C-alpha positions in Angstrom: 0.0 0.0 0.0 1.5 3.4 -1.0 2.0 6.4 1.3 -1.0 8.3 -0.2 -3.5 5.5 0.5 -2.1 5.1 4.0 -2.5 8.8 4.6 -6.1 8.7 3.2 -7.1 5.8 5.5 -5.6 7.5 8.6 -7.4 10.7 7.7 -10.7 8.8 7.2 -10.3 7.0 10.6 -9.6 10.2 12.5 -12.5 12.0 10.8 -14.9 9.2 11.7 -13.6 9.2 15.3 -14.1 13.0 15.5 -17.7 12.7 14.2 -18.5 10.0 16.8 -16.9 12.1 19.6 -18.9 15.1 18.6 -22.1 13.0 18.6 -21.4 11.6 22.1 -20.5 15.1 23.5 -23.8 16.4 22.1 -25.8 13.5 23.5 -24.2 13.9 26.9 -25.0 17.6 27.0 -28.4 17.8 25.3 -29.6 14.3 26.2 -28.3 13.0 29.5 -27.7 16.5 30.9 -31.2 17.7 30.0 -32.8 14.5 31.5 -30.9 15.0 34.8 -32.0 18.7 34.8 -35.7 17.6 34.5 -35.2 15.1 37.4 -33.6 17.9 39.5 -36.6 20.2 38.8 -38.9 17.4 39.9 -37.0 16.8 43.1 -37.1 20.6 43.9 -40.9 20.4 43.6 -41.0 17.4 45.9 -38.8 19.2 48.4 -41.1 22.3 48.3 -44.2 20.2 49.0 -42.7 17.8 51.7 -43.3 18.7 55.3 -41.4 15.8 56.9 -37.8 17.1 57.9 -36.0 13.8 57.3 -37.5 13.4 53.8 -36.8 17.0 53.0 -33.1 16.5 54.0 -32.9 13.3 51.9 -34.4 15.0 48.9 -31.9 17.9 49.3 -29.0 15.4 49.3 -30.3 13.9 46.1 -30.6 17.3 44.5 -27.0 18.1 45.5 -25.7 14.8 44.0 -27.6 15.4 40.7 -26.3 19.0 40.5 -22.7 17.6 40.9 -23.4 15.0 38.2 -24.8 17.6 35.8 -21.6 19.7 36.3 -19.4 16.6 35.7 -21.3 15.8 32.5 -21.0 19.4 31.3 -17.2 19.3 31.9 -16.8 15.9 30.2 -18.8 17.2 27.2 -16.6 20.3 26.8 -13.5 18.1 27.2 -14.7 15.8 24.4 -15.7 18.5 22.0 -15.7 22.2 23.0 -18.6 24.1 21.3 -16.2 27.1 20.9 -14.1 24.9 18.5 -17.0 25.0 15.9 -18.5 28.4 16.8 -15.6 30.7 17.7 -12.3 29.1 16.5 -9.1 27.5 17.8 -7.9 30.1 20.2 -11.2 30.6 22.1 -11.6 26.8 22.3 -8.0 26.5 23.7 -8.7 29.2 26.3 -11.9 27.4 27.3 -10.1 24.0 27.6 -7.3 25.5 29.6 -9.7 26.8 32.2 -11.1 23.3 32.5 -7.6 21.8 32.6 -6.4 24.2 35.4 -9.4 23.5 37.5 -8.9 19.7 37.0 -5.1 19.4 37.5 -4.1 22.6 39.3 -1.5 23.4 36.5 -1.4 27.0 35.4 -1.1 27.5 31.7 0.2 30.9 30.5 -1.3 31.3 27.0 -0.1 34.1 24.8 -1.1 34.8 21.2 1.0 37.0 18.8 -0.3 38.2 15.4 -3.8 38.1 13.9 -5.8 34.8 14.3 -6.6 33.2 11.0 -9.7 31.2 10.1 -8.5 27.5 9.9 -10.6 24.8 8.2 -12.5 22.8 10.8 -10.6 19.5 10.2 -7.2 21.2 10.8 -8.7 23.2 13.8 -9.7 19.9 15.4 -6.3 18.3 14.7 -4.3 21.1 16.3 -6.7 21.2 19.2 -6.4 17.5 19.8 -2.6 17.7 19.6 -2.5 20.5 22.2 -5.0 18.5 24.4 -2.7 15.4 24.2 0.3 17.5 25.0 -1.4 19.0 28.1 -2.6 15.5 29.2 1.0 14.2 28.9 2.2 17.1 31.0 -0.3 16.4 33.7 0.7 12.7 33.8 4.5 12.8 33.4 6.0 16.3 33.8 5.6 16.9 37.5 5.1 20.7 37.0 2.7 23.4 38.1 3.3 25.8 35.2 3.1 25.6 31.4 3.9 28.3 28.8 2.0 28.1 25.6 2.5 30.5 22.7 0.5 31.0 19.4 2.4 32.8 16.7 0.2 33.8 13.7 1.5 35.0 10.3 0.3 35.0 6.7 2.0 31.6 5.9 1.6 29.5 9.1 0.6 29.1 12.7 3.4 28.1 15.1 2.5 26.8 18.6 5.1 26.2 21.3 4.4 24.5 24.6 7.0 24.3 27.3 6.3 22.5 30.6 9.3 23.4 32.9 9.0 19.8 34.2 11.4 17.0 34.9 12.0 16.1 31.2 12.9 12.7 29.8 15.3 11.1 27.4 13.4 10.7 24.1 15.7 7.9 22.7 15.4 5.9 26.0 11.7 6.5 26.6 9.9 3.1 26.9 6.5 4.1 28.3 4.1 2.6 25.7 1.2 4.9 26.5 3.3 8.1 26.4 5.1 6.9 23.2 1.8 6.1 21.4 0.5 9.6 22.5 3.6 11.3 21.0 3.2 9.2 17.8 -0.5 10.2 17.5 0.4 13.9 17.9 3.0 13.7 15.1 0.6 11.7 12.8 -2.2 14.2 13.3 0.0 17.1 12.4 1.4 15.3 9.3 -2.1 14.8 8.1 -2.7 18.5 8.2 0.4 19.1 6.1 2.1 20.4 9.2 4.5 18.9 11.7 5.1 18.3 15.4 8.6 18.3 17.0 9.4 17.4 20.5 12.6 18.1 22.5 13.3 17.3 26.2 16.1 17.8 28.7 16.3 16.1 32.1 15.6 18.7 34.8 14.7 21.4 32.3 11.4 20.2 30.9 9.9 19.3 27.5 9.2 21.6 24.5 6.7 20.9 21.8 6.5 22.9 18.6 3.6 22.6 16.1 3.6 24.1 12.6 0.4 24.4 10.6 0.8 26.0 7.1 -2.1 27.9 5.7 
């Protein structure tokens, strides 16, 4: 099988996965989330009409649990597929995701953007977002850091993104962790399918740097 066919198959698989992720995210938010909200409203009505104190307290506990579950579903839905990615663009989606990331892992991400943001085709927008998402997930798992610096550089020809984690770093050539290695390979593959590239460098004790290039 030649390289072109392999690339087309990889592209088709990724596109199919993204469509399924989008469907699940929408179903979580508009299906499951809305059903739970209806149950919450019903319980609030039960609470308002119940006189017995023990029953009232029990119903309140159920309401609190459902509210927490609704919030978790909303966060999961945004993590799977941020609405901003379709509606507002890559940068707003990244800012939205970073807020969620910081509240989840306690890692501060300093995001700076230089130049004028360009409109990127949705498929490439999703690819770059997923690569940044994977990079941040790897940082949370492996880097042992509390700060990340992320820069977006826009010009007429390309978008360049740099991510540096100030973490413990690792030896790329000696790295044997299968999950981490497959994550890095997936990041590089996604960027290659956009016509761009992903390069990773790391130094023990100084952290890991990731550079993404997306030509327009």
